[in-house]
N, C-alpha and C positions, 0 to 999 in steps of 0.2 A: 920366530914369527916374521912372515913376510912383510914388506913395506906396505903401507897404506896405499889404497887406490886413489887415483884422482877422479873425481866426479865433476862433471860440468857439460853444459851443452848450450847452444844458441843458435842464433843465425845471423847472417849479414847479407846486405844488399851490395853487389858489386856492379859498377857501371862498366861496360865494355862496348866501345864503340858506339857510344850514345844510347845504349839499351841497358836497363836495369835487370840483373839476374840474382836469384835468391840462392844462398848456399847455406846449408845446416852444418854446424860443426859439433863434434863431441870428442870426448877422449876415449881412448882405447888402449889396452896393454898390447904392445907389440914387442916381443922379445925381451920381456921382463922390463920394458920402459914405457912410460905413458907417452903417447902420441895424439896430438890434435889431428883429427881427421875431417877433411871438408867434403861434403857430398852435394853435388848439384841438385837443386830441387826444380827450378824452372824459371820463366820469366816472371818478373815481379807483379804485373798487372793480371795475370791468368788465374781464374777461380781455381783451376786444377792445382797450381802451385800452393796456393793457401791450403787446400785440402791435404796435399802430400806432406807439407811441413807440419800441419796439425798432427798427422799420422806419425810422421818421424819423432816429434817431441813426445807424444803418447807412449810409443814404443820405447823410447830411451828412458823415460822415467819409470815405466813398468819393469824394464830389465834391471835398472840400478836400485830399485826398491829391494829386489831379491838379493842383489849383491850386497847392499848395505845391512840387510838382515843377517846374512851369513858372516859379514865382517864383525858385526856387533856380537854375535854368538861366539865367534873366535875370541874377541877381546874379553868377553865375560868369562871364558874358560881360563884364559891366560890369567886374568886378574884373580880369579877364584884360587889358583894354584900358589898364590903368593902368600896365602894364609898359613 
């Protein structure tokens, strides 16, 4: 059985040259290893940034819900084979 996936995401605000910018981060499997990926979303005070961030969070959780369901099914099969 493969190693368990790493699940997680969030966002952070970085100050660059006196301006605040928002970055969304999440984990991805790259080459068999879990990597934290950062995606630029936009300027902190922009309403468009808030909308883009919300969409990124929604999409991430929708995707990992399916991944977690498949992971659980695989673990259930493996556990059932122990009997």
